C-alpha positions as CSV (number, residue, x, y, z in Angstrom):
1,M,11.6,-16.3,74.9
2,L,12.1,-15.2,71.3
3,Q,15.6,-15.6,69.9
4,D,17.0,-12.7,67.9
5,L,17.2,-13.9,64.3
6,L,16.6,-10.4,63.0
7,T,19.7,-8.3,63.7
8,T,21.9,-10.2,61.3
9,H,19.5,-9.3,58.5
10,K,19.7,-5.5,59.1
11,S,22.6,-5.2,56.7
12,A,20.3,-6.2,53.9
13,F,18.0,-3.2,54.5
14,K,17.9,-0.8,51.4
15,D,15.0,1.5,52.2
16,Y,13.3,2.4,55.4
17,T,12.5,-1.1,56.9
18,E,10.8,-2.6,59.9
19,L,11.5,-6.2,60.7
20,R,9.3,-7.8,63.5
21,A,9.1,-11.2,65.0
22,Q,6.1,-11.8,67.3
23,V,4.3,-14.5,69.3
24,N,0.9,-14.1,70.8
25,T,-0.1,-16.8,73.3
26,T,-3.8,-16.9,74.4
27,R,-5.2,-19.2,77.1
28,R,-8.8,-19.4,78.0
29,V,-10.9,-21.3,80.5
30,S,-14.7,-20.7,80.8
31,L,-17.2,-22.3,83.2
32,V,-20.9,-21.7,82.8
33,A,-22.9,-22.9,85.9
34,G,-19.9,-25.0,86.8
35,N,-19.7,-26.7,83.4
36,M,-16.5,-26.4,81.3
37,M,-17.4,-24.6,78.1
38,A,-13.9,-23.6,76.9
39,N,-10.4,-24.8,77.7
40,A,-8.1,-23.7,75.0
41,Q,-4.5,-22.6,74.4
42,V,-3.5,-21.0,71.1
43,S,-0.1,-19.7,70.1
44,E,0.3,-17.6,67.0
45,G,3.7,-16.4,65.8
46,G,5.9,-15.5,62.9
47,V,7.8,-12.7,61.3
48,S,6.9,-9.7,59.1
49,A,8.7,-7.0,57.2
50,R,7.5,-3.6,56.0
51,V,9.4,-1.4,53.6
52,Y,8.7,2.3,52.7
53,R,9.4,3.8,49.4
54,G,8.2,7.1,48.0
55,G,5.0,7.3,50.0
56,T,3.9,3.7,49.9
57,F,4.6,0.6,52.0
58,G,5.3,-3.0,50.9
59,F,4.4,-5.6,53.5
60,A,5.0,-9.4,53.9
61,S,4.6,-11.9,56.7
62,A,5.2,-15.6,57.2
63,A,4.6,-18.1,60.1
64,S,8.1,-19.5,59.7
65,Y,10.5,-17.7,62.1
66,T,13.8,-19.0,60.8
67,H,16.7,-17.2,59.0
68,E,15.3,-18.4,55.7
69,G,11.8,-17.1,56.7
70,V,13.2,-13.7,57.7
71,K,15.1,-13.5,54.4
72,N,12.0,-14.4,52.4
73,V,9.7,-11.8,54.0
74,L,12.3,-9.1,53.8
75,S,12.7,-9.8,50.1
76,A,9.0,-10.0,49.5
77,A,8.3,-6.7,51.3
78,T,11.0,-5.0,49.4
79,D,9.6,-6.2,46.1
80,N,6.1,-5.1,47.1
81,A,7.4,-1.6,48.0
82,I,9.2,-1.3,44.6
83,F,6.0,-2.5,42.8
84,M,3.7,-0.1,44.7
85,D,6.1,2.8,44.2
86,S,6.4,2.2,40.5
87,H,2.6,2.0,40.0
88,V,1.3,4.6,42.5
89,K,4.2,7.1,42.1
90,K,3.3,9.3,45.0
91,G,6.8,10.7,45.1
92,K,6.7,11.5,48.8
93,P,9.7,12.4,50.9
94,P,11.3,10.0,53.5
95,L,9.6,9.3,56.8
96,P,10.6,11.6,59.7
97,G,13.7,10.4,61.5
98,V,13.5,9.5,65.2
99,K,15.8,8.7,68.1
100,A,17.9,5.6,67.5
101,G,18.9,3.1,70.1
102,N,17.8,-0.2,71.7
103,Q,15.0,-0.8,74.2
104,P,15.6,-4.0,76.1
105,L,13.0,-6.0,77.9
106,V,11.3,-4.2,80.8
107,T,9.3,-7.2,81.8
108,T,10.9,-10.6,81.3
109,P,8.9,-13.7,80.4
110,G,8.8,-16.3,83.1
111,A,8.3,-20.0,83.2
112,D,5.3,-21.4,81.2
113,I,2.1,-21.4,83.2
114,P,0.2,-24.7,83.0
115,Q,-3.3,-24.7,81.7
116,S,-4.3,-26.7,84.8
117,L,-3.7,-23.6,86.9
118,L,-6.4,-21.6,85.1
119,V,-8.8,-24.6,85.3
120,E,-8.3,-25.0,89.0
121,F,-8.5,-21.3,89.8
122,A,-11.7,-20.9,87.8
123,Q,-13.2,-23.9,89.5
124,A,-12.3,-22.5,92.9
125,V,-13.8,-19.1,92.1
126,D,-17.0,-20.8,90.8
127,A,-17.2,-22.9,94.0
128,L,-16.9,-19.7,96.0
129,V,-19.7,-18.1,94.1
130,V,-21.9,-21.1,94.6
131,E,-21.2,-21.2,98.4
132,K,-21.7,-17.5,99.1
133,Y,-24.3,-16.1,96.7
134,K,-27.7,-17.9,96.8
135,N,-30.0,-15.9,94.7
136,L,-28.4,-16.4,91.3
137,S,-30.1,-17.9,88.3
138,S,-26.8,-18.2,86.3
139,R,-23.1,-17.6,86.7
140,T,-20.1,-17.6,84.5
141,V,-16.4,-17.6,85.5
142,A,-13.7,-17.2,82.9
143,A,-9.9,-17.1,83.3
144,N,-7.9,-15.5,80.4
145,I,-4.2,-15.0,79.6
146,L,-2.8,-13.0,76.7
147,D,1.0,-12.9,76.4
148,I,2.5,-10.8,73.6
149,E,6.2,-10.9,72.8
150,K,7.8,-8.9,70.1
151,L,11.3,-8.4,68.6
152,L,11.7,-5.3,66.4
153,V,14.6,-4.2,64.2
154,V,14.3,-1.0,62.2
155,S,16.6,0.8,59.7
156,D,16.0,4.1,61.5
157,G,14.8,4.3,65.1
158,M,14.7,2.1,68.2
159,D,15.2,-1.6,68.1
160,S,13.3,-3.2,70.9
161,H,12.3,-6.4,72.7
162,F,8.8,-6.2,74.2
163,Y,6.8,-8.5,76.4
164,Q,3.3,-7.7,77.7
165,P,1.5,-10.3,79.9
166,R,-2.2,-9.7,80.6
167,S,-4.1,-11.9,83.0
168,M,-7.8,-11.6,83.7
169,I,-10.7,-13.2,85.7
170,Y,-14.2,-12.4,84.5
171,V,-17.2,-13.2,86.7
172,F,-20.7,-12.8,85.4
173,M,-23.7,-13.1,87.8
174,T,-27.3,-13.2,86.7
175,A,-30.5,-13.0,88.8
176,E,-34.2,-12.6,88.0
177,T,-36.5,-9.8,88.9
178,A,-39.8,-10.4,90.6
179,D,-41.5,-10.5,87.1
180,G,-38.9,-13.0,85.8
181,V,-36.7,-10.7,83.8
182,P,-33.0,-11.6,83.9
183,V,-30.5,-9.0,85.0
184,E,-26.7,-9.4,84.8
185,L,-23.6,-7.7,86.0
186,M,-19.9,-8.5,85.4
187,R,-16.6,-7.7,87.0
188,S,-13.2,-8.0,85.4
189,L,-10.3,-8.5,87.7
190,G,-6.6,-8.5,87.0
191,G,-4.6,-6.6,84.3
192,F,-0.9,-6.4,83.5
193,G,1.1,-9.3,84.9
194,R,1.5,-13.0,85.1
195,F,-1.5,-15.1,86.2
196,D,0.3,-16.8,89.0
197,E,1.4,-13.4,90.4
198,L,-1.9,-11.7,90.2
199,F,-4.1,-14.6,91.3
200,T,-2.6,-16.4,94.2
201,N,-5.7,-17.3,96.3
202,P,-9.4,-17.2,95.2
203,A,-10.4,-16.0,98.6
204,L,-8.7,-12.7,97.9
205,L,-11.4,-12.0,95.3
206,T,-14.2,-12.2,97.9
207,C,-14.4,-8.4,98.5
208,E,-14.9,-7.7,94.8
209,L,-17.4,-10.6,94.4
210,D,-19.4,-9.3,97.4
211,M,-19.7,-5.9,95.8
212,L,-20.7,-7.5,92.5
213,Y,-23.4,-9.5,94.2
214,E,-24.7,-6.6,96.2
215,S,-24.9,-4.4,93.1
216,L,-26.8,-7.2,91.3
217,M,-29.3,-7.5,94.1
218,K,-29.9,-3.8,93.9
219,K,-30.3,-3.9,90.2
220,R,-32.8,-6.8,90.5
221,E,-35.0,-4.3,92.4
222,G,-34.1,-1.5,90.1
223,V,-36.3,1.0,88.3
224,Y,-36.2,2.3,84.7
225,A,-34.5,5.6,84.1
226,E,-36.5,8.6,83.0
227,A,-35.6,9.4,79.4
228,G,-34.2,12.7,78.5
229,L,-31.3,15.1,79.1
230,H,-30.1,14.8,82.7
231,K,-27.4,16.0,85.0
232,C,-25.4,12.9,85.5
233,I,-22.2,11.6,87.0
234,L,-20.2,9.3,84.7
235,G,-18.1,6.9,86.7
236,S,-14.5,6.3,85.7
237,E,-15.4,3.3,83.5
238,M,-18.0,5.3,81.6
239,G,-15.7,8.3,81.4
240,G,-12.9,6.0,80.1
241,M,-15.2,4.5,77.4
242,L,-16.2,8.0,76.3
243,A,-12.5,9.1,76.2
244,H,-11.5,6.1,74.1
245,E,-14.5,5.6,71.8
246,A,-16.0,9.0,71.2
247,V,-12.9,11.2,71.5
248,G,-9.8,9.1,71.1
249,H,-10.7,7.6,67.7
250,T,-11.7,10.9,66.3
251,V,-8.1,12.2,67.0
252,E,-6.3,9.3,65.4
253,A,-4.6,11.0,62.4
254,D,-5.6,8.4,59.9
255,I,-9.3,9.0,60.8
256,V,-8.7,12.7,60.9
257,L,-7.4,12.5,57.3
258,N,-10.7,10.7,56.4
259,G,-12.7,13.6,57.7
260,S,-13.4,13.1,61.4
261,V,-15.0,15.8,63.5
262,A,-11.5,16.6,64.9
263,A,-10.1,17.6,61.5
264,H,-11.2,21.2,61.8
265,N,-11.1,21.6,65.5
266,L,-7.3,21.6,66.2
267,N,-6.5,24.4,68.7
268,K,-10.2,25.1,69.2
269,Q,-12.3,24.5,72.3
270,V,-13.9,21.1,72.3
271,A,-14.5,20.6,76.0
272,S,-14.9,22.4,79.3
273,E,-11.8,24.2,80.5
274,M,-11.7,21.7,83.3
275,V,-11.1,18.8,80.8
276,S,-7.6,17.6,79.8
277,M,-7.0,14.3,78.1
278,V,-3.8,12.4,77.5
279,D,-2.8,9.2,75.7
280,F,-0.2,7.9,78.1
281,A,2.7,5.8,76.9
282,H,3.9,3.8,80.0
283,T,3.6,6.1,83.1
284,A,0.7,8.1,84.2
285,L,0.8,10.5,87.2
286,G,3.9,8.8,88.6
287,K,2.5,5.3,88.3
288,P,2.8,2.5,85.7
289,C,0.1,2.5,83.1
290,P,-2.1,-0.6,82.9
291,L,-0.6,-1.6,79.6
292,P,2.7,0.2,79.2
293,V,4.3,0.8,75.7
294,Y,7.9,1.9,75.5
295,V,8.6,1.6,71.7
296,D,5.9,1.3,69.0
297,D,6.1,-1.1,66.0
298,E,7.7,1.6,63.8
299,G,10.6,1.9,66.2
300,V,9.4,5.2,67.7
301,Q,10.2,5.8,71.4
302,A,6.8,6.1,73.1
303,E,5.9,9.5,74.6
304,D,2.7,10.8,76.1
305,A,0.4,12.5,73.6
306,V,-1.5,15.4,75.1
307,L,-4.7,15.5,73.2
308,I,-6.9,18.0,75.0
309,E,-5.5,20.6,77.4
310,N,-7.8,22.8,79.4
311,G,-10.6,22.1,76.9
312,I,-8.5,22.9,73.8
313,L,-7.8,20.2,71.2
314,K,-4.0,20.3,71.1
315,A,-2.8,17.3,69.0
316,F,-3.6,14.1,67.1
317,M,-2.1,10.6,67.5
318,H,0.3,9.7,64.6
319,S,2.2,7.1,62.8
320,R,5.4,8.1,61.1
321,D,3.6,8.6,57.8
322,T,0.8,10.8,59.2
323,A,3.4,12.7,61.3
324,R,5.2,13.5,58.0
325,Q,2.0,14.7,56.5
326,F,1.1,17.0,59.4
327,G,4.7,18.1,60.0
328,V,4.9,16.9,63.6
329,A,7.0,14.4,65.5
330,P,5.5,10.9,66.0
331,Q,5.1,9.8,69.6
332,G,4.8,6.0,69.4
333,N,1.2,5.3,68.5
334,A,1.7,2.8,65.6
335,R,1.0,-0.7,66.8
336,A,0.2,-4.1,65.3
337,F,-1.7,-6.9,67.2
338,T,-0.2,-10.0,65.5
339,Y,2.9,-10.7,63.4
340,S,0.8,-10.7,60.2
341,D,-0.8,-7.2,60.9
342,E,0.6,-3.9,59.8
343,P,1.0,-1.2,62.4
344,L,-1.9,1.2,62.7
345,I,-2.4,4.3,64.7
346,R,-3.7,3.0,68.1
347,M,-4.4,4.4,71.5
348,R,-2.3,3.1,74.4
349,N,-3.6,4.3,77.8
350,T,-6.1,7.0,77.3
351,A,-7.7,9.0,80.0
352,I,-9.1,12.4,81.1
353,L,-7.0,13.8,83.9
354,P,-8.4,13.9,87.5
355,G,-9.7,17.1,88.9
356,R,-10.2,18.5,92.4
357,D,-13.7,17.4,93.4
358,K,-14.7,14.6,95.8
359,L,-17.1,12.0,94.4
360,E,-19.4,12.4,97.4
361,D,-19.6,16.2,96.8
362,M,-20.5,15.6,93.2
363,I,-23.3,13.3,94.2
364,A,-24.5,15.8,96.8
365,S,-24.6,18.6,94.2
366,I,-27.4,16.9,92.1
367,D,-31.0,17.1,93.1
368,N,-32.4,14.9,90.4
369,G,-30.1,12.8,88.1
370,Y,-28.1,9.6,87.8
371,Y,-24.8,8.1,88.8
372,L,-23.8,5.9,85.8
373,V,-21.1,3.3,86.9
374,K,-20.6,0.5,84.4
375,T,-20.9,0.1,80.7
376,G,-21.0,-3.1,78.8
377,N,-20.4,-1.9,75.2
378,G,-20.7,1.1,73.1
379,Q,-20.2,2.6,69.7
380,A,-19.1,6.0,68.2
381,D,-18.4,7.3,64.8
382,S,-16.0,9.9,63.3
383,T,-18.5,12.7,64.0
384,G,-18.0,12.1,67.8
385,E,-21.6,10.9,68.1
386,F,-21.9,8.0,70.6
387,M,-24.2,5.6,72.2
388,F,-23.1,3.4,75.2
389,S,-25.0,0.9,77.3
390,V,-25.4,1.4,81.0
391,D,-25.2,-1.9,82.9
392,E,-25.0,-0.4,86.4
393,G,-26.3,2.9,87.5
394,Y,-28.3,4.6,90.3
395,E,-30.7,7.4,90.8
396,I,-29.6,10.5,92.5
397,K,-32.4,12.1,94.6
398,N,-31.8,15.2,96.6
399,G,-28.1,14.7,96.7
400,K,-28.1,11.1,97.7
401,L,-27.9,7.8,95.8
402,G,-31.3,6.2,95.3
403,K,-32.5,3.0,93.6
404,A,-30.5,1.1,91.1
405,I,-31.6,1.4,87.5
406,R,-32.2,-1.2,84.8
407,E,-30.2,-1.4,81.6
408,T,-30.3,1.7,79.6
409,T,-28.2,3.8,77.2
410,V,-26.5,7.2,77.1
411,S,-26.0,9.1,73.9
412,G,-24.7,12.4,72.5
413,V,-21.9,14.2,70.6
414,A,-18.7,14.0,72.6
415,F,-17.3,17.4,71.9
416,E,-20.6,19.0,72.8
417,M,-21.2,16.9,75.9
418,L,-17.7,17.5,77.2
419,K,-18.4,21.2,77.2
420,T,-21.0,20.6,79.9
421,V,-18.5,19.0,82.3
422,D,-18.4,21.2,85.5
423,M,-17.0,18.8,88.2
424,I,-14.2,16.2,87.9
425,S,-13.3,13.8,90.8
426,D,-9.8,13.8,92.2
427,D,-9.3,10.1,91.8
428,M,-8.2,7.9,88.9
429,H,-9.2,4.4,87.9
430,W,-8.1,2.3,85.0
431,D,-9.5,-0.6,83.1
432,S,-7.5,-2.8,80.7
433,S,-9.8,-5.9,80.4
434,G,-11.1,-5.5,76.8
435,F,-9.9,-4.9,73.3
436,C,-10.1,-2.1,70.8
437,G,-11.5,-3.3,67.5
438,K,-10.2,-0.8,65.0
439,K,-9.6,-3.1,61.9
440,Q,-7.6,-5.5,64.1
441,A,-7.8,-6.2,67.8
442,M,-5.6,-4.3,70.3
443,T,-5.0,-4.3,74.0
444,T,-5.5,-0.8,75.5
445,G,-6.0,0.9,78.8
446,M,-8.7,3.4,79.4
447,G,-10.0,5.2,82.5
448,G,-9.9,8.4,84.4
449,P,-12.0,10.2,87.1
450,A,-15.7,10.6,87.5
451,L,-17.3,13.5,85.4
452,R,-20.4,15.6,86.2
453,C,-22.1,16.5,82.9
454,D,-25.3,16.8,81.0
455,I,-26.1,13.7,79.0
456,N,-29.0,12.1,77.2
457,I,-30.2,8.9,78.9
458,G,-32.6,6.4,77.5
459,G,-35.8,5.2,79.3
460,K,-38.0,2.2,79.2
């Protein structure tokens, strides 16, 4: 656990200052067809300081987390702020004040997990796959841990001690179609928590692996989607990707200031009246978020940011600096991934809120369309235009699920497509297995319900 070497240096703060110590520990084991392809443990840590003066920031970081190292980065950041202010001369007012206090650890780091535990568990899962699933041409099993611990001391705001453990098992299965074309599906299992708490017995993953294999066998016999605009149901993972990539990034205030589509749509209708979307801090609908944030890296106590309410764009996500520019209160969206990164405006746990419809009723309501379940990757730009892959999907024929479909894509413009949403399922599912790649990596949660909408789908 990080020792507090920061608080004693708080008396040296002259301007608005953030002082942060951080350690990221990554562990990874990967087996391809039973062969060990990766077995690594990396720990990256140090201390950074950021100082604000007159509208500019001075930043410095060092890998040496000692009293001397803290003193040096604080001095360097202060010098950088003075230099920037003297040359840029923005002459801006102070950053907005926020609630002061101290946020202690919510989750406490436990004993170190041996690398051998990941190796043995991955090997056991791989053996289970070999024993049960006979029609595979390839398989990959990966076990990953990412532990992030931070200490933060600020001149104005919330000091905090933060620990976020994320533990994942990734299973990839590949089979071949009758004409020799490989098809693949993947499942990610796990989320927030220690590896030894989330994964106690490989046999407990059997149900998920059975569903993965069954879906792959259906995909192996799948057909190509018919290209064009279709009435579709986006599963929670697809809806979560849309909320994050095609909507969430456009309403980050730094991107808004650079001209995103959201810039001129505040308080305007951007979606169906059924659609509400929130960037949750740490609790969603009475339950813990997949990756909770209590205080951001600017010392702002994290609060939920209501982005879309009944189809109306209500707010953007902010840092302290953009909050000052827009004249609003920050809600804790400024985060840094490593000690040497400066805080950026980032999503935390972003989702469209559930509705009142049952998924089975949504499927029954479509005569000819598609149920799109899983996405592998996607991209979107500041106009809200997006294109996502579809790794798992199914035809809908006369209100019933039909054949699986091969890989395809969906595309559109988010704020136009969301206006076609006319049914939303009453359930909520989260995913926190990946990273957001805005300038620096970041762990985020995304998810939501299933959405019925009109969307462009690719064909063969």
